[in-house]
PDB file with one MODEL, atoms N, CA, C and O in Angstrom:
MODEL        1
ATOM      1  N   MET A   1     -14.001  26.042  -3.712  1.00  0.00           N
ATOM      2  CA  MET A   1     -13.676  24.867  -2.927  1.00  0.00           C
ATOM      3  C   MET A   1     -13.367  23.746  -3.858  1.00  0.00           C
ATOM      4  O   MET A   1     -14.151  23.443  -4.757  1.00  0.00           O
ATOM      5  N   ASP A   2     -12.222  23.111  -3.658  1.00  0.00           N
ATOM      6  CA  ASP A   2     -11.800  22.042  -4.488  1.00  0.00           C
ATOM      7  C   ASP A   2     -12.232  20.676  -3.928  1.00  0.00           C
ATOM      8  O   ASP A   2     -11.821  20.275  -2.839  1.00  0.00           O
ATOM      9  N   SER A   3     -13.070  19.978  -4.702  1.00  0.00           N
ATOM     10  CA  SER A   3     -13.590  18.715  -4.174  1.00  0.00           C
ATOM     11  C   SER A   3     -12.646  17.536  -4.458  1.00  0.00           C
ATOM     12  O   SER A   3     -12.870  16.418  -3.994  1.00  0.00           O
ATOM     13  N   PHE A   4     -11.613  17.807  -5.213  1.00  0.00           N
ATOM     14  CA  PHE A   4     -10.602  16.763  -5.505  1.00  0.00           C
ATOM     15  C   PHE A   4      -9.254  17.189  -4.997  1.00  0.00           C
ATOM     16  O   PHE A   4      -8.487  17.824  -5.721  1.00  0.00           O
ATOM     17  N   PRO A   5      -8.947  16.846  -3.746  1.00  0.00           N
ATOM     18  CA  PRO A   5      -7.706  17.310  -3.174  1.00  0.00           C
ATOM     19  C   PRO A   5      -6.542  16.579  -3.870  1.00  0.00           C
ATOM     20  O   PRO A   5      -6.671  15.435  -4.305  1.00  0.00           O
ATOM     21  N   ALA A   6      -5.435  17.265  -3.953  1.00  0.00           N
ATOM     22  CA  ALA A   6      -4.192  16.695  -4.598  1.00  0.00           C
ATOM     23  C   ALA A   6      -3.734  15.502  -3.772  1.00  0.00           C
ATOM     24  O   ALA A   6      -3.764  15.519  -2.542  1.00  0.00           O
ATOM     25  N   ILE A   7      -3.295  14.431  -4.514  1.00  0.00           N
ATOM     26  CA  ILE A   7      -2.730  13.284  -3.808  1.00  0.00           C
ATOM     27  C   ILE A   7      -1.262  13.129  -4.265  1.00  0.00           C
ATOM     28  O   ILE A   7      -0.871  13.605  -5.331  1.00  0.00           O
ATOM     29  N   GLU A   8      -0.503  12.477  -3.459  1.00  0.00           N
ATOM     30  CA  GLU A   8       0.889  12.167  -3.864  1.00  0.00           C
ATOM     31  C   GLU A   8       0.932  10.660  -4.069  1.00  0.00           C
ATOM     32  O   GLU A   8       0.516   9.868  -3.224  1.00  0.00           O
ATOM     33  N   ILE A   9       1.451  10.314  -5.222  1.00  0.00           N
ATOM     34  CA  ILE A   9       1.684   8.881  -5.503  1.00  0.00           C
ATOM     35  C   ILE A   9       3.033   8.506  -5.016  1.00  0.00           C
ATOM     36  O   ILE A   9       4.040   9.047  -5.473  1.00  0.00           O
ATOM     37  N   ASP A  10       3.077   7.538  -4.044  1.00  0.00           N
ATOM     38  CA  ASP A  10       4.381   7.201  -3.505  1.00  0.00           C
ATOM     39  C   ASP A  10       4.877   5.841  -3.813  1.00  0.00           C
ATOM     40  O   ASP A  10       5.985   5.474  -3.419  1.00  0.00           O
ATOM     41  N   LYS A  11       4.046   5.041  -4.543  1.00  0.00           N
ATOM     42  CA  LYS A  11       4.454   3.659  -4.884  1.00  0.00           C
ATOM     43  C   LYS A  11       4.090   3.380  -6.344  1.00  0.00           C
ATOM     44  O   LYS A  11       2.922   3.509  -6.712  1.00  0.00           O
ATOM     45  N   VAL A  12       4.998   3.025  -7.133  1.00  0.00           N
ATOM     46  CA  VAL A  12       4.749   2.666  -8.564  1.00  0.00           C
ATOM     47  C   VAL A  12       5.374   1.313  -8.806  1.00  0.00           C
ATOM     48  O   VAL A  12       6.542   1.066  -8.505  1.00  0.00           O
ATOM     49  N   LYS A  13       4.554   0.453  -9.361  1.00  0.00           N
ATOM     50  CA  LYS A  13       5.015  -0.840  -9.876  1.00  0.00           C
ATOM     51  C   LYS A  13       4.685  -1.007 -11.297  1.00  0.00           C
ATOM     52  O   LYS A  13       3.618  -0.575 -11.734  1.00  0.00           O
ATOM     53  N   ALA A  14       5.575  -1.635 -12.077  1.00  0.00           N
ATOM     54  CA  ALA A  14       5.263  -1.809 -13.544  1.00  0.00           C
ATOM     55  C   ALA A  14       5.693  -3.273 -13.870  1.00  0.00           C
ATOM     56  O   ALA A  14       6.708  -3.805 -13.419  1.00  0.00           O
ATOM     57  N   TRP A  15       4.824  -3.833 -14.679  1.00  0.00           N
ATOM     58  CA  TRP A  15       5.174  -5.189 -15.301  1.00  0.00           C
ATOM     59  C   TRP A  15       4.830  -5.078 -16.775  1.00  0.00           C
ATOM     60  O   TRP A  15       3.811  -4.506 -17.163  1.00  0.00           O
ATOM     61  N   ASP A  16       5.703  -5.638 -17.571  1.00  0.00           N
ATOM     62  CA  ASP A  16       5.444  -5.684 -19.012  1.00  0.00           C
ATOM     63  C   ASP A  16       6.018  -6.984 -19.567  1.00  0.00           C
ATOM     64  O   ASP A  16       7.230  -7.158 -19.692  1.00  0.00           O
ATOM     65  N   PHE A  17       5.114  -7.872 -19.888  1.00  0.00           N
ATOM     66  CA  PHE A  17       5.550  -9.196 -20.362  1.00  0.00           C
ATOM     67  C   PHE A  17       4.956  -9.435 -21.802  1.00  0.00           C
ATOM     68  O   PHE A  17       4.528 -10.533 -22.157  1.00  0.00           O
ATOM     69  N   ARG A  18       4.967  -8.310 -22.601  1.00  0.00           N
ATOM     70  CA  ARG A  18       4.541  -8.431 -23.968  1.00  0.00           C
ATOM     71  C   ARG A  18       5.455  -9.314 -24.734  1.00  0.00           C
ATOM     72  O   ARG A  18       6.664  -9.322 -24.501  1.00  0.00           O
ATOM     73  N   LEU A  19       4.893 -10.073 -25.660  1.00  0.00           N
ATOM     74  CA  LEU A  19       5.753 -10.967 -26.441  1.00  0.00           C
ATOM     75  C   LEU A  19       6.456 -10.222 -27.626  1.00  0.00           C
ATOM     76  O   LEU A  19       7.400 -10.742 -28.220  1.00  0.00           O
ATOM     77  N   ALA A  20       5.996  -9.064 -27.929  1.00  0.00           N
ATOM     78  CA  ALA A  20       6.583  -8.300 -29.017  1.00  0.00           C
ATOM     79  C   ALA A  20       6.476  -6.782 -28.682  1.00  0.00           C
ATOM     80  O   ALA A  20       5.625  -6.374 -27.892  1.00  0.00           O
ATOM     81  N   ASN A  21       7.325  -5.991 -29.279  1.00  0.00           N
ATOM     82  CA  ASN A  21       7.183  -4.526 -29.172  1.00  0.00           C
ATOM     83  C   ASN A  21       5.986  -4.068 -29.890  1.00  0.00           C
ATOM     84  O   ASN A  21       5.779  -4.459 -31.039  1.00  0.00           O
ATOM     85  N   ILE A  22       5.176  -3.257 -29.280  1.00  0.00           N
ATOM     86  CA  ILE A  22       3.925  -2.786 -29.932  1.00  0.00           C
ATOM     87  C   ILE A  22       3.888  -1.270 -29.846  1.00  0.00           C
ATOM     88  O   ILE A  22       4.547  -0.623 -29.032  1.00  0.00           O
ATOM     89  N   ASN A  23       3.099  -0.779 -30.710  1.00  0.00           N
ATOM     90  CA  ASN A  23       2.852   0.695 -30.746  1.00  0.00           C
ATOM     91  C   ASN A  23       1.851   0.985 -29.625  1.00  0.00           C
ATOM     92  O   ASN A  23       0.743   0.452 -29.662  1.00  0.00           O
ATOM     93  N   THR A  24       2.189   1.788 -28.658  1.00  0.00           N
ATOM     94  CA  THR A  24       1.318   1.977 -27.531  1.00  0.00           C
ATOM     95  C   THR A  24       0.041   2.780 -27.947  1.00  0.00           C
ATOM     96  O   THR A  24      -0.906   2.862 -27.165  1.00  0.00           O
ATOM     97  N   SER A  25       0.016   3.348 -29.127  1.00  0.00           N
ATOM     98  CA  SER A  25      -1.225   4.028 -29.562  1.00  0.00           C
ATOM     99  C   SER A  25      -2.247   2.907 -29.973  1.00  0.00           C
ATOM    100  O   SER A  25      -3.423   3.203 -30.187  1.00  0.00           O
ATOM    101  N   GLU A  26      -1.830   1.732 -30.072  1.00  0.00           N
ATOM    102  CA  GLU A  26      -2.782   0.597 -30.461  1.00  0.00           C
ATOM    103  C   GLU A  26      -3.196  -0.214 -29.208  1.00  0.00           C
ATOM    104  O   GLU A  26      -3.673  -1.341 -29.340  1.00  0.00           O
ATOM    105  N   CYS A  27      -3.018   0.342 -28.020  1.00  0.00           N
ATOM    106  CA  CYS A  27      -3.418  -0.292 -26.771  1.00  0.00           C
ATOM    107  C   CYS A  27      -4.742   0.265 -26.228  1.00  0.00           C
ATOM    108  O   CYS A  27      -5.078   1.440 -26.375  1.00  0.00           O
ATOM    109  N   LEU A  28      -5.462  -0.657 -25.596  1.00  0.00           N
ATOM    110  CA  LEU A  28      -6.686  -0.200 -24.884  1.00  0.00           C
ATOM    111  C   LEU A  28      -6.149   0.109 -23.445  1.00  0.00           C
ATOM    112  O   LEU A  28      -5.599  -0.766 -22.778  1.00  0.00           O
ATOM    113  N   ASN A  29      -6.324   1.340 -23.011  1.00  0.00           N
ATOM    114  CA  ASN A  29      -5.898   1.755 -21.648  1.00  0.00           C
ATOM    115  C   ASN A  29      -7.113   1.521 -20.718  1.00  0.00           C
ATOM    116  O   ASN A  29      -8.227   1.949 -21.022  1.00  0.00           O
ATOM    117  N   VAL A  30      -6.885   0.863 -19.632  1.00  0.00           N
ATOM    118  CA  VAL A  30      -7.958   0.720 -18.669  1.00  0.00           C
ATOM    119  C   VAL A  30      -7.420   1.201 -17.322  1.00  0.00           C
ATOM    120  O   VAL A  30      -6.367   0.747 -16.873  1.00  0.00           O
ATOM    121  N   ALA A  31      -8.160   2.142 -16.664  1.00  0.00           N
ATOM    122  CA  ALA A  31      -7.689   2.715 -15.428  1.00  0.00           C
ATOM    123  C   ALA A  31      -8.768   2.480 -14.369  1.00  0.00           C
ATOM    124  O   ALA A  31      -9.975   2.547 -14.603  1.00  0.00           O
ATOM    125  N   TYR A  32      -8.203   2.189 -13.145  1.00  0.00           N
ATOM    126  CA  TYR A  32      -8.979   2.025 -11.984  1.00  0.00           C
ATOM    127  C   TYR A  32      -8.556   3.018 -10.907  1.00  0.00           C
ATOM    128  O   TYR A  32      -7.365   3.197 -10.653  1.00  0.00           O
ATOM    129  N   GLY A  33      -9.508   3.644 -10.293  1.00  0.00           N
ATOM    130  CA  GLY A  33      -9.250   4.474  -9.106  1.00  0.00           C
ATOM    131  C   GLY A  33     -10.090   3.870  -8.002  1.00  0.00           C
ATOM    132  O   GLY A  33     -11.316   3.976  -8.045  1.00  0.00           O
ATOM    133  N   VAL A  34      -9.467   3.235  -7.005  1.00  0.00           N
ATOM    134  CA  VAL A  34     -10.204   2.483  -6.001  1.00  0.00           C
ATOM    135  C   VAL A  34      -9.622   2.697  -4.630  1.00  0.00           C
ATOM    136  O   VAL A  34      -8.538   3.260  -4.476  1.00  0.00           O
ATOM    137  N   ASP A  35     -10.365   2.234  -3.622  1.00  0.00           N
ATOM    138  CA  ASP A  35      -9.792   2.166  -2.260  1.00  0.00           C
ATOM    139  C   ASP A  35      -9.452   0.747  -1.971  1.00  0.00           C
ATOM    140  O   ASP A  35      -9.719  -0.156  -2.763  1.00  0.00           O
ATOM    141  N   ALA A  36      -8.852   0.557  -0.815  1.00  0.00           N
ATOM    142  CA  ALA A  36      -8.380  -0.808  -0.422  1.00  0.00           C
ATOM    143  C   ALA A  36      -9.467  -1.896  -0.449  1.00  0.00           C
ATOM    144  O   ALA A  36      -9.181  -3.069  -0.689  1.00  0.00           O
ATOM    145  N   ASN A  37     -10.699  -1.489  -0.203  1.00  0.00           N
ATOM    146  CA  ASN A  37     -11.802  -2.425  -0.213  1.00  0.00           C
ATOM    147  C   ASN A  37     -12.127  -3.054  -1.550  1.00  0.00           C
ATOM    148  O   ASN A  37     -12.779  -4.097  -1.590  1.00  0.00           O
ATOM    149  N   TYR A  38     -11.690  -2.449  -2.655  1.00  0.00           N
ATOM    150  CA  TYR A  38     -12.043  -2.946  -3.946  1.00  0.00           C
ATOM    151  C   TYR A  38     -10.823  -3.529  -4.721  1.00  0.00           C
ATOM    152  O   TYR A  38     -10.937  -3.808  -5.915  1.00  0.00           O
ATOM    153  N   LEU A  39      -9.731  -3.703  -4.086  1.00  0.00           N
ATOM    154  CA  LEU A  39      -8.612  -4.254  -4.747  1.00  0.00           C
ATOM    155  C   LEU A  39      -8.802  -5.652  -5.360  1.00  0.00           C
ATOM    156  O   LEU A  39      -8.323  -5.935  -6.458  1.00  0.00           O
ATOM    157  N   ASP A  40      -9.541  -6.547  -4.591  1.00  0.00           N
ATOM    158  CA  ASP A  40      -9.883  -7.864  -5.109  1.00  0.00           C
ATOM    159  C   ASP A  40     -10.753  -7.760  -6.320  1.00  0.00           C
ATOM    160  O   ASP A  40     -10.572  -8.532  -7.262  1.00  0.00           O
ATOM    161  N   GLY A  41     -11.709  -6.827  -6.346  1.00  0.00           N
ATOM    162  CA  GLY A  41     -12.544  -6.606  -7.465  1.00  0.00           C
ATOM    163  C   GLY A  41     -11.802  -6.162  -8.699  1.00  0.00           C
ATOM    164  O   GLY A  41     -12.160  -6.534  -9.817  1.00  0.00           O
ATOM    165  N   VAL A  42     -10.820  -5.406  -8.511  1.00  0.00           N
ATOM    166  CA  VAL A  42      -9.941  -4.944  -9.611  1.00  0.00           C
ATOM    167  C   VAL A  42      -9.303  -6.145 -10.235  1.00  0.00           C
ATOM    168  O   VAL A  42      -9.275  -6.240 -11.462  1.00  0.00           O
ATOM    169  N   GLY A  43      -8.781  -7.079  -9.454  1.00  0.00           N
ATOM    170  CA  GLY A  43      -8.190  -8.316  -9.985  1.00  0.00           C
ATOM    171  C   GLY A  43      -9.143  -9.152 -10.793  1.00  0.00           C
ATOM    172  O   GLY A  43      -8.782  -9.691 -11.839  1.00  0.00           O
ATOM    173  N   VAL A  44     -10.382  -9.263 -10.299  1.00  0.00           N
ATOM    174  CA  VAL A  44     -11.384  -9.972 -11.003  1.00  0.00           C
ATOM    175  C   VAL A  44     -11.742  -9.317 -12.361  1.00  0.00           C
ATOM    176  O   VAL A  44     -11.888  -9.975 -13.391  1.00  0.00           O
ATOM    177  N   SER A  45     -11.870  -7.991 -12.288  1.00  0.00           N
ATOM    178  CA  SER A  45     -12.158  -7.207 -13.488  1.00  0.00           C
ATOM    179  C   SER A  45     -11.066  -7.312 -14.562  1.00  0.00           C
ATOM    180  O   SER A  45     -11.355  -7.475 -15.748  1.00  0.00           O
ATOM    181  N   ILE A  46      -9.786  -7.213 -14.111  1.00  0.00           N
ATOM    182  CA  ILE A  46      -8.672  -7.346 -15.029  1.00  0.00           C
ATOM    183  C   ILE A  46      -8.614  -8.731 -15.634  1.00  0.00           C
ATOM    184  O   ILE A  46      -8.342  -8.873 -16.827  1.00  0.00           O
ATOM    185  N   THR A  47      -8.864  -9.755 -14.837  1.00  0.00           N
ATOM    186  CA  THR A  47      -8.859 -11.087 -15.348  1.00  0.00           C
ATOM    187  C   THR A  47      -9.873 -11.279 -16.409  1.00  0.00           C
ATOM    188  O   THR A  47      -9.585 -11.852 -17.460  1.00  0.00           O
ATOM    189  N   SER A  48     -11.066 -10.808 -16.158  1.00  0.00           N
ATOM    190  CA  SER A  48     -12.130 -10.894 -17.159  1.00  0.00           C
ATOM    191  C   SER A  48     -11.847 -10.176 -18.473  1.00  0.00           C
ATOM    192  O   SER A  48     -12.149 -10.676 -19.557  1.00  0.00           O
ATOM    193  N   ILE A  49     -11.260  -8.993 -18.346  1.00  0.00           N
ATOM    194  CA  ILE A  49     -10.924  -8.248 -19.507  1.00  0.00           C
ATOM    195  C   ILE A  49      -9.863  -8.950 -20.349  1.00  0.00           C
ATOM    196  O   ILE A  49      -9.947  -9.018 -21.575  1.00  0.00           O
ATOM    197  N   VAL A  50      -8.862  -9.470 -19.638  1.00  0.00           N
ATOM    198  CA  VAL A  50      -7.764 -10.162 -20.387  1.00  0.00           C
ATOM    199  C   VAL A  50      -8.293 -11.425 -21.094  1.00  0.00           C
ATOM    200  O   VAL A  50      -8.016 -11.673 -22.267  1.00  0.00           O
ATOM    201  N   LEU A  51      -9.058 -12.201 -20.330  1.00  0.00           N
ATOM    202  CA  LEU A  51      -9.555 -13.454 -20.923  1.00  0.00           C
ATOM    203  C   LEU A  51     -10.493 -13.293 -22.081  1.00  0.00           C
ATOM    204  O   LEU A  51     -10.562 -14.170 -22.942  1.00  0.00           O
ATOM    205  N   ASN A  52     -11.224 -12.192 -22.132  1.00  0.00           N
ATOM    206  CA  ASN A  52     -12.250 -11.991 -23.133  1.00  0.00           C
ATOM    207  C   ASN A  52     -11.736 -11.059 -24.227  1.00  0.00           C
ATOM    208  O   ASN A  52     -12.490 -10.751 -25.149  1.00  0.00           O
ATOM    209  N   ASN A  53     -10.470 -10.592 -24.167  1.00  0.00           N
ATOM    210  CA  ASN A  53      -9.964  -9.663 -25.185  1.00  0.00           C
ATOM    211  C   ASN A  53      -8.541 -10.055 -25.528  1.00  0.00           C
ATOM    212  O   ASN A  53      -7.650  -9.207 -25.569  1.00  0.00           O
ATOM    213  N   ARG A  54      -8.331 -11.314 -25.769  1.00  0.00           N
ATOM    214  CA  ARG A  54      -6.898 -11.719 -26.018  1.00  0.00           C
ATOM    215  C   ARG A  54      -6.329 -11.133 -27.295  1.00  0.00           C
ATOM    216  O   ARG A  54      -5.110 -11.145 -27.465  1.00  0.00           O
ATOM    217  N   HIS A  55      -7.158 -10.615 -28.212  1.00  0.00           N
ATOM    218  CA  HIS A  55      -6.706 -10.052 -29.454  1.00  0.00           C
ATOM    219  C   HIS A  55      -6.328  -8.561 -29.385  1.00  0.00           C
ATOM    220  O   HIS A  55      -5.860  -7.959 -30.352  1.00  0.00           O
ATOM    221  N   ILE A  56      -6.551  -8.024 -28.229  1.00  0.00           N
ATOM    222  CA  ILE A  56      -6.319  -6.591 -27.999  1.00  0.00           C
ATOM    223  C   ILE A  56      -5.081  -6.410 -27.092  1.00  0.00           C
ATOM    224  O   ILE A  56      -4.889  -7.152 -26.129  1.00  0.00           O
ATOM    225  N   ASN A  57      -4.252  -5.409 -27.426  1.00  0.00           N
ATOM    226  CA  ASN A  57      -3.090  -5.015 -26.510  1.00  0.00           C
ATOM    227  C   ASN A  57      -3.775  -4.202 -25.439  1.00  0.00           C
ATOM    228  O   ASN A  57      -4.579  -3.311 -25.714  1.00  0.00           O
ATOM    229  N   LEU A  58      -3.427  -4.543 -24.189  1.00  0.00           N
ATOM    230  CA  LEU A  58      -4.060  -3.830 -23.024  1.00  0.00           C
ATOM    231  C   LEU A  58      -2.998  -3.307 -22.130  1.00  0.00           C
ATOM    232  O   LEU A  58      -1.967  -3.941 -21.907  1.00  0.00           O
ATOM    233  N   ASP A  59      -3.268  -2.099 -21.601  1.00  0.00           N
ATOM    234  CA  ASP A  59      -2.498  -1.491 -20.475  1.00  0.00           C
ATOM    235  C   ASP A  59      -3.468  -1.167 -19.364  1.00  0.00           C
ATOM    236  O   ASP A  59      -4.526  -0.572 -19.570  1.00  0.00           O
ATOM    237  N   PHE A  60      -3.062  -1.586 -18.171  1.00  0.00           N
ATOM    238  CA  PHE A  60      -3.916  -1.357 -16.966  1.00  0.00           C
ATOM    239  C   PHE A  60      -3.197  -0.407 -16.015  1.00  0.00           C
ATOM    240  O   PHE A  60      -1.986  -0.534 -15.834  1.00  0.00           O
ATOM    241  N   TYR A  61      -3.898   0.534 -15.407  1.00  0.00           N
ATOM    242  CA  TYR A  61      -3.401   1.446 -14.415  1.00  0.00           C
ATOM    243  C   TYR A  61      -4.265   1.344 -13.214  1.00  0.00           C
ATOM    244  O   TYR A  61      -5.488   1.441 -13.319  1.00  0.00           O
ATOM    245  N   ILE A  62      -3.678   1.154 -12.087  1.00  0.00           N
ATOM    246  CA  ILE A  62      -4.445   0.953 -10.760  1.00  0.00           C
ATOM    247  C   ILE A  62      -3.951   2.028  -9.808  1.00  0.00           C
ATOM    248  O   ILE A  62      -2.775   2.044  -9.443  1.00  0.00           O
ATOM    249  N   ILE A  63      -4.848   2.933  -9.399  1.00  0.00           N
ATOM    250  CA  ILE A  63      -4.558   3.963  -8.420  1.00  0.00           C
ATOM    251  C   ILE A  63      -5.399   3.661  -7.206  1.00  0.00           C
ATOM    252  O   ILE A  63      -6.627   3.640  -7.291  1.00  0.00           O
ATOM    253  N   ALA A  64      -4.760   3.427  -6.081  1.00  0.00           N
ATOM    254  CA  ALA A  64      -5.476   3.057  -4.839  1.00  0.00           C
ATOM    255  C   ALA A  64      -4.926   3.857  -3.686  1.00  0.00           C
ATOM    256  O   ALA A  64      -3.801   4.349  -3.770  1.00  0.00           O
ATOM    257  N   ASP A  65      -5.681   4.007  -2.604  1.00  0.00           N
ATOM    258  CA  ASP A  65      -5.184   4.652  -1.488  1.00  0.00           C
ATOM    259  C   ASP A  65      -4.216   3.801  -0.656  1.00  0.00           C
ATOM    260  O   ASP A  65      -3.364   4.353   0.041  1.00  0.00           O
ATOM    261  N   VAL A  66      -4.328   2.507  -0.715  1.00  0.00           N
ATOM    262  CA  VAL A  66      -3.465   1.595   0.032  1.00  0.00           C
ATOM    263  C   VAL A  66      -3.192   0.369  -0.839  1.00  0.00           C
ATOM    264  O   VAL A  66      -4.079  -0.149  -1.517  1.00  0.00           O
ATOM    265  N   TYR A  67      -1.939  -0.077  -0.796  1.00  0.00           N
ATOM    266  CA  TYR A  67      -1.569  -1.308  -1.471  1.00  0.00           C
ATOM    267  C   TYR A  67      -0.940  -2.240  -0.437  1.00  0.00           C
ATOM    268  O   TYR A  67      -0.427  -1.771   0.579  1.00  0.00           O
ATOM    269  N   ASN A  68      -0.972  -3.545  -0.678  1.00  0.00           N
ATOM    270  CA  ASN A  68      -0.195  -4.451   0.202  1.00  0.00           C
ATOM    271  C   ASN A  68       0.641  -5.416  -0.704  1.00  0.00           C
ATOM    272  O   ASN A  68       0.352  -5.554  -1.893  1.00  0.00           O
ATOM    273  N   ASP A  69       1.607  -6.030  -0.163  1.00  0.00           N
ATOM    274  CA  ASP A  69       2.452  -6.961  -0.935  1.00  0.00           C
ATOM    275  C   ASP A  69       1.644  -8.131  -1.562  1.00  0.00           C
ATOM    276  O   ASP A  69       1.913  -8.550  -2.688  1.00  0.00           O
ATOM    277  N   GLY A  70       0.693  -8.622  -0.837  1.00  0.00           N
ATOM    278  CA  GLY A  70      -0.160  -9.662  -1.369  1.00  0.00           C
ATOM    279  C   GLY A  70      -0.857  -9.249  -2.686  1.00  0.00           C
ATOM    280  O   GLY A  70      -0.948 -10.043  -3.622  1.00  0.00           O
ATOM    281  N   PHE A  71      -1.348  -7.990  -2.741  1.00  0.00           N
ATOM    282  CA  PHE A  71      -1.964  -7.516  -3.913  1.00  0.00           C
ATOM    283  C   PHE A  71      -1.004  -7.450  -5.104  1.00  0.00           C
ATOM    284  O   PHE A  71      -1.339  -7.867  -6.213  1.00  0.00           O
ATOM    285  N   PHE A  72       0.198  -6.918  -4.852  1.00  0.00           N
ATOM    286  CA  PHE A  72       1.217  -6.829  -5.877  1.00  0.00           C
ATOM    287  C   PHE A  72       1.607  -8.240  -6.410  1.00  0.00           C
ATOM    288  O   PHE A  72       1.897  -8.389  -7.597  1.00  0.00           O
ATOM    289  N   GLN A  73       1.611  -9.208  -5.584  1.00  0.00           N
ATOM    290  CA  GLN A  73       1.932 -10.608  -6.012  1.00  0.00           C
ATOM    291  C   GLN A  73       0.838 -11.167  -6.883  1.00  0.00           C
ATOM    292  O   GLN A  73       1.126 -11.879  -7.845  1.00  0.00           O
ATOM    293  N   LYS A  74      -0.417 -10.867  -6.577  1.00  0.00           N
ATOM    294  CA  LYS A  74      -1.533 -11.310  -7.364  1.00  0.00           C
ATOM    295  C   LYS A  74      -1.508 -10.625  -8.749  1.00  0.00           C
ATOM    296  O   LYS A  74      -1.725 -11.272  -9.774  1.00  0.00           O
ATOM    297  N   ILE A  75      -1.253  -9.379  -8.757  1.00  0.00           N
ATOM    298  CA  ILE A  75      -1.176  -8.562 -10.051  1.00  0.00           C
ATOM    299  C   ILE A  75      -0.059  -9.074 -10.849  1.00  0.00           C
ATOM    300  O   ILE A  75      -0.189  -9.211 -12.066  1.00  0.00           O
ATOM    301  N   ALA A  76       1.065  -9.374 -10.220  1.00  0.00           N
ATOM    302  CA  ALA A  76       2.246  -9.886 -11.019  1.00  0.00           C
ATOM    303  C   ALA A  76       1.911 -11.210 -11.729  1.00  0.00           C
ATOM    304  O   ALA A  76       2.387 -11.478 -12.832  1.00  0.00           O
ATOM    305  N   LYS A  77       1.094 -12.014 -11.079  1.00  0.00           N
ATOM    306  CA  LYS A  77       0.637 -13.316 -11.692  1.00  0.00           C
ATOM    307  C   LYS A  77      -0.215 -13.071 -12.894  1.00  0.00           C
ATOM    308  O   LYS A  77      -0.109 -13.784 -13.892  1.00  0.00           O
ATOM    309  N   LEU A  78      -1.082 -12.049 -12.816  1.00  0.00           N
ATOM    310  CA  LEU A  78      -1.926 -11.659 -13.944  1.00  0.00           C
ATOM    311  C   LEU A  78      -1.043 -11.152 -15.149  1.00  0.00           C
ATOM    312  O   LEU A  78      -1.351 -11.391 -16.316  1.00  0.00           O
ATOM    313  N   ALA A  79       0.032 -10.465 -14.799  1.00  0.00           N
ATOM    314  CA  ALA A  79       0.839  -9.858 -15.910  1.00  0.00           C
ATOM    315  C   ALA A  79       1.488 -10.980 -16.687  1.00  0.00           C
ATOM    316  O   ALA A  79       2.205 -10.726 -17.655  1.00  0.00           O
TER     317      ALA A  79
ENDMDL
END
């Protein structure tokens, strides 16, 4: 019995506002797997990580069951 059913990702958004080209092997990758109820918490967490780690190149990945346009607008501001 498979406790992790396959999911289909149907929406992908990407923002990259780096000031210089960087080697992606030098990035800290941070991934979130959440439901719609925790999207605001993801924004708070990302903000905290960015503000407290300005010297580190960061890549964030957010996988959620539902997104809305308001969430994408907030994340774009963080980018």
